[in-house]
TIVEXTI-727115 format. One record per residue: residue in one letter; y, x, z of N, C-alpha, C, O in turn. Coordinates in steps of 0.2 Angstrom, whole numbers, padded with zeros to 4 digits, always signed. Layout:
BEGIN
aYXZYXZYXZYXZ ...
This chain:
BEGIN
m-0006+0004+0000+0000+0000+0000+0006+0004+0000+0007+0009+0004 n+0011+0003-0005+0017+0007-0005+0022+0003-0002+0023-0003-0004 f+0026+0006+0002+0031+0002+0006+0036-0001+0001+0038-0007+0002 f+0039+0003-0004+0044+0001-0008+0042-0004-0013+0046-0008-0016 t+0036-0004-0015+0033-0009-0020+0030-0015-0017+0030-0020-0020 d+0027-0014-0011+0023-0019-0008+0026-0023-0003+0026-0029-0003 m+0030-0020+0002+0033-0023+0007+0038-0028+0006+0038-0033+0009 p+0042-0027+0000+0047-0033-0001+0044-0039-0003+0047-0045-0002 t+0037-0039-0005+0034-0046-0006+0029-0047-0001+0024-0052-0002 y+0029-0044+0005+0024-0046+0010+0025-0053+0012+0031-0055+0014 d+0020-0057+0012+0020-0064+0014+0016-0065+0020+0010-0065+0021 p+0020-0067+0026+0017-0068+0032+0013-0074+0032+0008-0074+0037 r+0013-0078+0028+0009-0084+0028+0002-0083+0026-0003-0087+0027 m+0001-0077+0024-0006-0074+0023-0009-0070+0028-0015-0068+0028 r-0005-0069+0034-0007-0065+0039-0011-0070+0045-0008-0075+0046 p-0016-0068+0047-0020-0072+0052-0016-0074+0058-0016-0080+0061 w-0011-0069+0061-0007-0071+0067-0002-0077+0065-0001-0081+0070 y+0000-0077+0059+0005-0083+0057+0001-0089+0056+0003-0094+0058 v-0005-0089+0052-0009-0095+0051-0011-0098+0057-0011-0104+0057 k-0014-0094+0062-0016-0098+0068-0011-0101+0072-0013-0105+0076 a-0005-0099+0071+0000-0101+0076+0004-0107+0072+0009-0110+0075 s+0002-0109+0066+0006-0114+0063+0002-0120+0060-0004-0119+0058 g+0004-0126+0061+0001-0132+0058-0005-0135+0061-0007-0132+0066 e-0007-0141+0059-0012-0144+0062-0018-0144+0057-0018-0141+0052 p-0024-0146+0060-0030-0145+0055-0029-0149+0049-0026-0155+0049 k-0031-0147+0043-0030-0150+0037-0036-0150+0032-0041-0146+0033 d-0036-0155+0028-0041-0156+0023-0038-0153+0016-0032-0155+0014 l-0041-0148+0013-0038-0145+0007-0043-0146+0001-0049-0145+0002 v-0041-0148-0005-0045-0148-0011-0042-0143-0016-0036-0143-0018 l-0046-0138-0018-0045-0134-0024-0047-0137-0030-0053-0139-0031 i-0042-0137-0035-0044-0139-0042-0043-0134-0047-0038-0131-0047 i-0049-0132-0050-0050-0126-0054-0052-0128-0061-0057-0131-0062 d-0048-0125-0066-0050-0126-0073-0055-0121-0074-0055-0115-0074 t-0061-0124-0077-0067-0119-0079-0068-0120-0086-0074-0118-0088 s-0063-0122-0090-0064-0123-0097-0064-0116-0101-0063-0111-0097 g-0066-0116-0107-0067-0110-0111-0060-0106-0111-0061-0099-0111 s-0055-0109-0111-0048-0105-0111-0047-0101-0105-0043-0096-0106 m-0051-0102-0100-0050-0098-0094-0053-0091-0095-0051-0086-0091 a-0057-0090-0100-0060-0083-0101-0055-0079-0104-0056-0072-0104 e-0049-0081-0107-0044-0077-0110-0039-0074-0105-0037-0078-0100 y-0037-0068-0106-0031-0065-0102-0033-0065-0095-0028-0065-0091 d-0039-0064-0093-0041-0064-0086-0039-0070-0082-0038-0069-0076 r-0039-0076-0085-0036-0081-0081-0041-0083-0076-0039-0085-0070 m-0047-0083-0077-0052-0085-0072-0052-0080-0066-0052-0082-0060 k-0051-0074-0067-0050-0069-0062-0044-0070-0058-0045-0070-0051 f-0039-0072-0061-0033-0074-0057-0034-0080-0053-0031-0081-0047 a-0037-0085-0056-0039-0091-0052-0043-0090-0046-0042-0093-0041 k-0048-0085-0047-0052-0084-0041-0048-0080-0035-0049-0082-0030 e-0044-0076-0038-0040-0072-0033-0035-0077-0029-0034-0076-0023 g-0033-0082-0033-0028-0086-0030-0032-0091-0025-0029-0092-0019 a-0038-0093-0027-0042-0097-0022-0044-0093-0016-0044-0096-0010 e-0045-0087-0016-0047-0083-0011-0041-0082-0006-0042-0082+0000 r-0035-0082-0009-0029-0081-0004-0028-0088-0001-0026-0088+0005 v-0029-0093-0004-0028-0100-0001-0033-0100+0005-0032-0103+0010 i-0040-0099+0003-0045-0099+0008-0043-0095+0014-0045-0096+0020 g-0040-0089+0013-0038-0085+0019-0033-0087+0023-0032-0085+0029 t-0029-0093+0021-0024-0096+0026-0027-0101+0030-0024-0104+0034 l-0034-0103+0029-0037-0108+0033-0039-0107+0040-0041-0101+0041 k-0038-0111+0044-0040-0110+0051-0047-0113+0052-0049-0116+0047 d-0050-0111+0057-0057-0113+0058-0059-0120+0058-0064-0122+0056 d-0054-0125+0060-0055-0132+0060-0053-0135+0053-0053-0141+0053 d-0050-0131+0048-0048-0134+0042-0055-0136+0038-0060-0133+0039 r-0054-0140+0033-0060-0142+0029-0058-0141+0021-0052-0142+0019 l-0062-0139+0017-0061-0137+0010-0066-0141+0006-0072-0141+0007 a-0064-0143+0000-0068-0145-0006-0065-0142-0012-0059-0141-0013 v-0070-0141-0017-0068-0139-0023-0069-0144-0029-0075-0146-0030 v-0064-0145-0033-0065-0149-0039-0064-0145-0045-0059-0142-0046 s-0069-0144-0050-0068-0141-0056-0068-0145-0062-0071-0151-0062 f-0065-0143-0067-0065-0147-0073-0065-0143-0079-0062-0138-0079 d-0068-0146-0085-0067-0143-0091-0066-0149-0096-0060-0151-0096 d-0071-0151-0100-0070-0158-0103-0071-0164-0099-0070-0169-0101 t-0074-0162-0093-0075-0168-0088-0074-0165-0081-0073-0159-0080 v-0073-0170-0076-0072-0168-0070-0078-0167-0065-0082-0172-0066 h-0079-0162-0062-0085-0161-0058-0083-0162-0050-0079-0157-0048 y-0085-0167-0047-0083-0168-0040-0087-0165-0035-0093-0163-0037 p-0085-0163-0030-0089-0159-0025-0094-0163-0022-0093-0169-0020 t-0100-0160-0020-0105-0164-0017-0106-0161-0010-0109-0164-0005 v-0102-0155-0008-0102-0152-0002-0095-0151+0001-0091-0149-0004 h-0093-0152+0007-0087-0150+0010-0088-0145+0015-0093-0145+0019 w-0084-0140+0015-0085-0134+0019-0079-0134+0024-0074-0136+0023 t-0081-0131+0030-0076-0130+0035-0074-0123+0034-0078-0119+0031 a-0068-0121+0036-0066-0114+0035-0070-0109+0039-0071-0104+0036 d-0072-0111+0044-0076-0107+0049-0083-0105+0045-0085-0100+0045 t-0086-0110+0042-0092-0109+0038-0091-0104+0032-0095-0100+0031 l-0086-0105+0029-0084-0101+0023-0083-0094+0025-0086-0089+0022 k-0080-0093+0031-0078-0086+0033-0084-0082+0036-0085-0076+0035 k-0089-0086+0039-0095-0083+0041-0099-0081+0036-0103-0076+0036 e-0100-0085+0030-0104-0083+0025-0101-0077+0021-0105-0073+0019 k-0094-0077+0021-0091-0071+0017-0091-0065+0021-0092-0060+0018 e-0091-0065+0027-0090-0059+0031-0095-0059+0037-0094-0062+0042 k-0100-0055+0037-0105-0055+0042-0102-0050+0047-0098-0046+0046 v-0105-0050+0053-0103-0046+0059-0109-0041+0060-0115-0043+0060 s-0107-0035+0061-0112-0030+0063-0110-0026+0069-0104-0026+0070 i-0114-0022+0072-0112-0018+0078-0107-0012+0075-0103-0010+0079 e-0108-0010+0069-0103-0005+0066-0096-0007+0066-0092-0003+0067 d-0095-0014+0066-0088-0016+0066-0084-0014+0072-0078-0013+0072 l-0088-0014+0078-0085-0013+0084-0081-0006+0084-0076-0005+0088 e-0085-0001+0081-0082+0006+0081-0075+0006+0078-0070+0009+0080 e-0074+0002+0072-0068+0002+0068-0063-0001+0072-0057+0000+0071 l-0065-0007+0076-0060-0011+0079-0056-0007+0085-0050-0008+0086 g-0060-0002+0088-0057+0002+0093-0058-0001+0100-0061-0007+0100 v-0056+0002+0105-0056-0001+0112-0049-0001+0115-0045+0003+0113 y-0048-0006+0119-0042-0007+0123-0041-0001+0128-0045+0000+0132 v-0035+0002+0127-0033+0007+0132-0026+0006+0134-0022+0004+0130 e-0025+0006+0140-0018+0004+0143-0013+0008+0140-0013+0014+0139 f-0007+0004+0137-0002+0008+0134+0004+0008+0140+0007+0003+0141 k+0005+0014+0142+0010+0015+0148+0017+0014+0145+0019+0016+0140 t+0021+0013+0150+0029+0012+0149+0031+0018+0145+0035+0018+0140 e+0030+0024+0147+0032+0030+0145+0030+0032+0137+0033+0036+0134 q+0025+0028+0135+0022+0029+0128+0026+0025+0123+0026+0027+0117 y+0030+0020+0125+0034+0017+0121+0041+0020+0119+0043+0024+0123 p+0043+0020+0113+0050+0022+0111+0055+0018+0115+0053+0012+0116 e+0060+0021+0118+0064+0017+0123+0067+0011+0120+0066+0006+0124 q+0070+0010+0114+0073+0004+0112+0067-0001+0111+0069-0007+0112 m+0062+0001+0109+0056-0004+0107+0054-0007+0114+0053-0013+0114 y+0054-0003+0119+0051-0005+0126+0056-0011+0128+0054-0016+0131 l+0063-0009+0127+0068-0014+0129+0067-0021+0126+0068-0026+0129 i+0065-0021+0120+0064-0027+0116+0058-0031+0119+0058-0037+0120 l+0052-0027+0120+0046-0030+0122+0045-0032+0129+0042-0037+0131 k+0049-0029+0133+0048-0031+0140+0052-0037+0143+0051-0039+0148 k+0056-0040+0138+0060-0046+0140+0055-0052+0143+0051-0054+0139 g+0056-0054+0149+0052-0059+0152+0045-0057+0153+0041-0061+0155 c+0043-0051+0153+0036-0048+0154+0036-0044+0160+0040-0041+0163 g+0030-0044+0163+0028-0040+0169+0025-0033+0166+0027-0031+0161 k+0020-0031+0169+0017-0024+0167+0011-0025+0162+0010-0020+0158 g+0009-0031+0161+0003-0032+0156+0005-0032+0149+0011-0032+0147 i+0000-0031+0145+0001-0030+0138+0002-0037+0134+0005-0037+0129 r-0001-0042+0137-0002-0049+0133+0005-0051+0132+0007-0054+0126 c+0010-0051+0137+0016-0054+0136+0020-0050+0130+0024-0052+0126 k+0019-0043+0131+0023-0039+0126+0020-0040+0119+0023-0040+0114 s+0013-0041+0119+0010-0043+0112+0013-0049+0109+0014-0049+0103 k+0015-0054+0113+0018-0060+0111+0025-0059+0108+0027-0062+0103 n+0028-0055+0112+0035-0053+0110+0035-0049+0103+0039-0050+0099 a+0030-0045+0103+0029-0041+0096+0028-0046+0090+0030-0045+0085 a+0024-0051+0092+0022-0056+0086+0028-0060+0084+0029-0061+0078 r+0033-0061+0089+0039-0065+0087+0043-0060+0083+0047-0062+0078 y+0044-0054+0085+0047-0049+0081+0045-0049+0073+0048-0048+0069 l+0038-0048+0073+0035-0048+0067+0036-0054+0062+0038-0054+0056 a+0036-0060+0065+0037-0066+0062+0044-0066+0059+0045-0069+0053 k+0049-0064+0063+0056-0064+0061+0057-0059+0055+0061-0061+0051 a+0054-0053+0056+0055-0048+0051+0052-0049+0044+0055-0049+0039 f+0045-0051+0044+0042-0052+0038+0043-0059+0035+0041-0060+0029 s+0046-0064+0038+0047-0070+0035+0054-0070+0031+0056-0075+0028 r+0058-0065+0032+0064-0064+0028+0063-0064+0021+0058-0062+0019 g+0068-0065+0017+0068-0064+0010+0068-0057+0007+0069-0053+0011 q+0067-0056+0001+0066-0050-0002+0073-0046-0001+0073-0040+0000 n+0079-0049-0002+0085-0046-0002+0086-0043+0005+0088-0037+0006 y+0084-0046+0010+0084-0044+0017+0080-0038+0018+0082-0033+0021 k+0074-0038+0015+0069-0032+0016+0072-0026+0013+0071-0021+0015 q+0075-0027+0007+0078-0022+0003+0084-0019+0007+0085-0013+0007 r+0088-0023+0010+0094-0021+0014+0092-0018+0021+0096-0013+0023 h+0086-0020+0024+0085-0018+0030+0077-0015+0031+0073-0018+0034 p+0076-0010+0027+0069-0007+0027+0068-0004+0034+0062-0004+0036 d+0073-0003+0038+0072+0000+0045+0068-0005+0049+0064-0004+0053 n+0070-0012+0049+0067-0017+0053+0060-0018+0051+0056-0020+0055 i+0059-0018+0044+0052-0019+0042+0047-0013+0044+0042-0015+0047 i+0050-0007+0044+0046-0002+0047+0045-0002+0055+0039-0001+0057 k+0050-0004+0058+0049-0005+0065+0044-0011+0067+0041-0011+0072 a+0044-0016+0062+0039-0022+0063+0032-0019+0063+0028-0022+0066 m+0031-0014+0059+0024-0011+0059+0022-0008+0065+0017-0008+0067 a+0027-0005+0069+0026-0002+0076+0024-0008+0080+0020-0007+0084 m+0028-0014+0079+0027-0020+0083+0020-0022+0082+0016-0025+0087 y+0017-0022+0076+0011-0024+0074+0005-0020+0078+0000-0023+0080 e+0007-0014+0080+0002-0010+0084+0001-0013+0091-0004-0013+0093 i+0007-0015+0094+0007-0018+0100+0004-0025+0100+0000-0027+0105 f+0005-0029+0095+0002-0035+0094-0006-0035+0094-0009-0038+0097 y-0008-0030+0090-0015-0029+0089-0018-0027+0096-0024-0029+0098 l-0015-0022+0099-0017-0020+0106-0018-0026+0111-0023-0026+0114 g-0013-0030+0110-0014-0036+0115-0020-0040+0113-0023-0043+0117 k-0021-0041+0106-0027-0045+0104-0034-0042+0106-0038-0045+0108 l-0034-0035+0106-0040-0031+0108-0041-0033+0116-0047-0034+0118 k-0036-0033+0120-0036-0034+0127-0039-0041+0128-0043-0043+0132 e-0036-0046+0124-0037-0053+0125-0045-0055+0123-0048-0059+0126 n-0047-0051+0118-0054-0052+0116-0059-0047+0119-0065-0046+0117 e-0057-0043+0124-0061-0037+0126-0068-0039+0129-0073-0036+0127 r-0068-0045+0132-0074-0047+0136-0079-0049+0130-0085-0048+0131 y-0077-0052+0125-0081-0054+0119-0085-0048+0116-0091-0048+0114 l-0081-0042+0115-0083-0036+0112-0088-0033+0116-0094-0031+0114 v-0087-0033+0123-0091-0030+0127-0098-0033+0128-0103-0030+0128 r-0098-0040+0128-0104-0044+0128-0108-0044+0122-0114-0043+0122 y-0105-0043+0116-0108-0043+0110-0112-0036+0109-0118-0036+0107 k-0109-0031+0111-0112-0024+0111-0117-0024+0116-0123-0021+0115 k-0117-0027+0122-0122-0027+0127-0128-0030+0125-0134-0028+0126 n-0127-0036+0121-0133-0040+0119-0136-0039+0112-0141-0041+0111 w-0132-0035+0108-0134-0033+0102-0141-0030+0102-0142-0026+0106 p-0146-0032+0097-0145-0037+0092-0148-0043+0094-0150-0047+0089 n-0149-0045+0100-0152-0051+0102-0148-0057+0100-0142-0057+0100 d-0152-0063+0100-0148-0069+0099-0147-0072+0106-0152-0074+0109 y-0141-0073+0108-0140-0076+0114-0136-0083+0114-0132-0084+0118 g-0137-0086+0109-0135-0093+0108-0128-0094+0106-0125-0090+0103 f-0124-0099+0109-0118-0101+0107-0113-0095+0109-0107-0095+0106 r-0114-0091+0114-0110-0086+0116-0109-0081+0111-0104-0078+0110 k-0115-0079+0107-0115-0075+0102-0110-0077+0096-0106-0073+0093 k-0110-0083+0095-0106-0086+0090-0099-0085+0091-0094-0084+0087 k-0097-0086+0098-0090-0086+0100-0088-0078+0100-0082-0077+0098 d-0093-0074+0101-0091-0067+0101-0090-0064+0094-0085-0061+0092 e-0094-0067+0089-0093-0065+0082-0087-0068+0079-0084-0065+0075 a-0085-0074+0082-0078-0077+0079-0073-0072+0081-0068-0071+0078 a-0073-0069+0088-0068-0065+0090-0068-0059+0086-0062-0056+0084 i-0074-0056+0084-0074-0050+0080-0071-0051+0073-0068-0046+0071 r-0073-0056+0070-0070-0058+0064-0063-0058+0064-0059-0055+0059 s-0060-0061+0069-0053-0062+0069-0050-0055+0070-0045-0054+0067 l-0052-0051+0074-0050-0044+0075-0051-0040+0069-0046-0036+0067 k-0056-0041+0065-0057-0037+0059-0052-0038+0054-0049-0034+0050 s-0050-0045+0053-0044-0047+0049-0038-0044+0051-0034-0041+0047 l-0036-0044+0057-0030-0041+0060-0030-0033+0059-0025-0030+0057 n-0036-0030+0060-0037-0023+0059-0036-0021+0052-0034-0015+0051 k-0038-0025+0047-0037-0023+0040-0029-0023+0039-0027-0018+0035 g-0025-0027+0042-0018-0026+0041-0015-0020+0044-0011-0017+0041 r-0018-0018+0050-0016-0012+0053-0017-0006+0049-0014-0002+0049 k-0023-0006+0046-0026+0000+0042-0021+0000+0036-0019+0006+0035 g-0019-0005+0033-0015-0005+0027-0008-0002+0029-0006+0002+0025 m-0005-0004+0034+0001-0002+0036+0001+0006+0038+0006+0009+0036 r-0004+0008+0041-0005+0015+0043-0005+0019+0037-0002+0024+0036 e-0010+0017+0032-0011+0021+0026-0004+0021+0022-0004+0026+0018 a+0000+0016+0022+0006+0017+0018+0011+0023+0020+0015+0025+0017 l+0009+0025+0027+0013+0031+0029+0009+0037+0030+0010+0041+0034 g+0003+0037+0027-0001+0043+0027-0005+0044+0034-0008+0049+0035 m-0006+0038+0037-0010+0038+0044-0017+0035+0042-0018+0032+0037 n-0021+0035+0047-0027+0031+0047-0029+0028+0054-0025+0029+0058 l-0035+0025+0054-0037+0022+0060-0039+0027+0066-0040+0026+0072 e-0040+0034+0064-0041+0039+0068-0034+0041+0072-0035+0044+0077 t-0029+0039+0069-0022+0041+0072-0022+0037+0079-0023+0031+0079 s-0020+0040+0084-0019+0036+0091-0014+0031+0090-0009+0032+0086 t-0014+0026+0094-0009+0020+0094-0002+0023+0096+0003+0021+0093 e-0002+0028+0101+0004+0031+0103+0008+0034+0097+0014+0033+0096 d+0004+0038+0093+0007+0042+0088+0009+0037+0082+0014+0038+0079 a+0005+0032+0081+0007+0027+0076+0013+0024+0077+0018+0023+0073 v+0014+0021+0084+0020+0018+0086+0026+0022+0085+0031+0020+0083 k+0025+0028+0087+0031+0033+0087+0033+0035+0080+0039+0035+0079 r+0028+0036+0076+0030+0037+0069+0033+0032+0065+0038+0032+0062 f+0031+0026+0066+0034+0020+0063+0041+0019+0066+0046+0018+0062 w+0042+0019+0073+0048+0018+0076+0053+0023+0074+0059+0022+0072 v+0051+0030+0074+0056+0035+0072+0058+0034+0065+0064+0035+0064 l+0053+0033+0061+0055+0032+0054+0060+0026+0053+0065+0026+0049 g+0059+0020+0057+0063+0015+0056+0070+0016+0059+0075+0014+0055 e+0071+0020+0064+0077+0022+0066+0081+0027+0061+0087+0027+0060 f+0077+0031+0058+0079+0036+0053+0082+0032+0047+0088+0033+0045 l+0079+0027+0045+0081+0023+0039+0087+0019+0041+0091+0017+0037 g+0088+0017+0048+0094+0013+0050+0100+0017+0051+0105+0015+0052 l+0099+0024+0050+0105+0028+0051+0110+0028+0045+0108+0028+0039 g+0116+0027+0046+0121+0028+0041+0122+0021+0037+0125+0021+0032 q+0119+0016+0039+0119+0009+0036+0127+0007+0036+0130+0007+0042 p+0130+0005+0031+0137+0003+0031+0138-0003+0035+0133-0008+0035 k+0144-0004+0038+0145-0010+0041+0146-0016+0036+0147-0015+0031 k+0146-0022+0039+0147-0028+0035+0153-0028+0032+0158-0028+0035 l+0154-0029+0025+0160-0029+0022+0162-0036+0020+0158-0041+0020 a+0168-0037+0018+0171-0043+0016+0167-0046+0010+0166-0052+0010 k+0166-0042+0005+0162-0044-0001+0155-0042+0000+0153-0037+0000 v+0151-0048-0001+0143-0046+0000+0141-0042-0006+0137-0038-0005 d+0143-0044-0012+0141-0040-0018+0142-0032-0017+0138-0028-0019 s+0148-0031-0015+0149-0024-0014+0144-0020-0009+0142-0015-0009 e+0143-0024-0003+0138-0022+0002+0131-0021-0001+0128-0016+0000 l+0129-0025-0005+0122-0025-0008+0122-0019-0013+0117-0016-0013 k+0127-0017-0016+0127-0012-0021+0126-0005-0017+0123-0001-0019 k+0130-0005-0011+0130+0001-0007+0123+0002-0004+0120+0008-0004 r+0120-0003-0002+0113-0003+0001+0108-0001-0004+0103+0002-0002 k+0109-0004-0010+0104-0002-0015+0104+0006-0017+0099+0009-0018 k+0110+0009-0017+0110+0016-0017+0107+0020-0012+0104+0025-0013 l+0108+0017-0006+0105+0020+0000+0097+0020+0000+0094+0024+0001 i+0095+0014-0002+0087+0013-0003+0084+0018-0008+0079+0020-0007 d+0088+0019-0013+0086+0024-0018+0085+0031-0015+0081+0034-0017 n+0090+0032-0011+0090+0039-0008+0084+0039-0002+0082+0045-0001 y+0082+0033+0001+0078+0033+0006+0071+0036+0004+0067+0039+0008 k+0069+0035-0002+0062+0037-0005+0062+0045-0004+0056+0047-0001 l+0067+0048-0006+0067+0056-0005+0067+0057+0003+0063+0062+0005 q+0071+0054+0006+0071+0055+0014+0065+0054+0017+0063+0058+0022 i+0061+0049+0015+0055+0047+0018+0050+0052+0017+0046+0054+0022 t+0050+0055+0011+0045+0060+0009+0046+0066+0013+0042+0069+0016 n+0053+0068+0014+0054+0074+0018+0052+0073+0026+0050+0078+0029 l+0054+0067+0028+0052+0066+0035+0045+0066+0037+0042+0068+0042 r+0041+0063+0032+0033+0063+0033+0031+0070+0033+0026+0071+0036 k+0034+0074+0028+0031+0081+0028+0033+0084+0035+0029+0088+0037 k+0039+0083+0038+0040+0086+0044+0036+0084+0050+0034+0088+0054 l+0034+0077+0050+0030+0074+0055+0023+0078+0054+0020+0079+0059 e+0020+0079+0048+0014+0082+0047+0014+0089+0049+0009+0091+0052 e+0019+0092+0048+0020+0099+0050+0020+0100+0058+0017+0104+0061 d+0024+0095+0061+0024+0095+0068+0017+0094+0071+0015+0097+0076 e+0013+0089+0068+0006+0088+0070+0002+0094+0070-0002+0095+0074 e+0003+0097+0064-0001+0103+0063+0000+0109+0068-0004+0112+0071 k+0006+0109+0070+0008+0114+0076+0005+0112+0082+0003+0116+0086 r+0005+0105+0084+0002+0103+0090-0005+0104+0090-0008+0106+0095 n-0008+0103+0084-0016+0104+0084-0017+0112+0085-0022+0113+0088 k-0013+0116+0083-0014+0123+0083-0013+0125+0091-0017+0130+0093 l-0008+0122+0094-0007+0124+0101-0013+0122+0105-0015+0125+0110 n-0016+0116+0103-0022+0113+0107-0028+0117+0106-0033+0116+0109 
């Protein structure tokens, strides 16, 4: 994922944290053209990709049916729940737990100072409240339009740091399910196993987003949460330096910011190189 090409079109409606927090249970019907013309110009491929994205927005208690048509209409004989579709599409294995990671307490001194001031509002020492505040920050940042994202890349990068805390809170929230699944694997222990697997699927989906964000800045899942948070936040603050104040004419401000964004690409490359060099120095000292 490239920040400058992908992030401006980032759609929070496709994110699990947004989907689960919005709307009531719904019945959805997908209508798909299966006529011969769909074989041209990869139309069927795009139709399938679109259907998969729609299915990805469903909550477990939503229901889905598919109607296809060519020269006649083919009505569905089976209705699926989103939960059934996701279970069939994505199996759970013990190996998944390794990639999800384990919850480790994130101490006050590990947060960047300004980030901590945002997250601690109304919260005690626990991670769950801070995770909810991080989710609010994410929703606000990623739901903005493309123009905002182009003018404020610093806030989008900082939102990636917030995602790390949001994910950490979800790990803590589901910790007991992961422990129980690992303890009982590979035995069948009834409805509790289904509950544990549902928690793992949800975390897998969230972790996929975390992985993509990290890879956009040259990191991976082996990078510690503390390092990832600091890199995202420092880069966000760096991008926020020198932003012009609000001008009387919006068009003039947009033109200035566009020039800044063009320069950010080179600056980001230089900063990433510096961060990598610093990490190499730390590794040598260790």
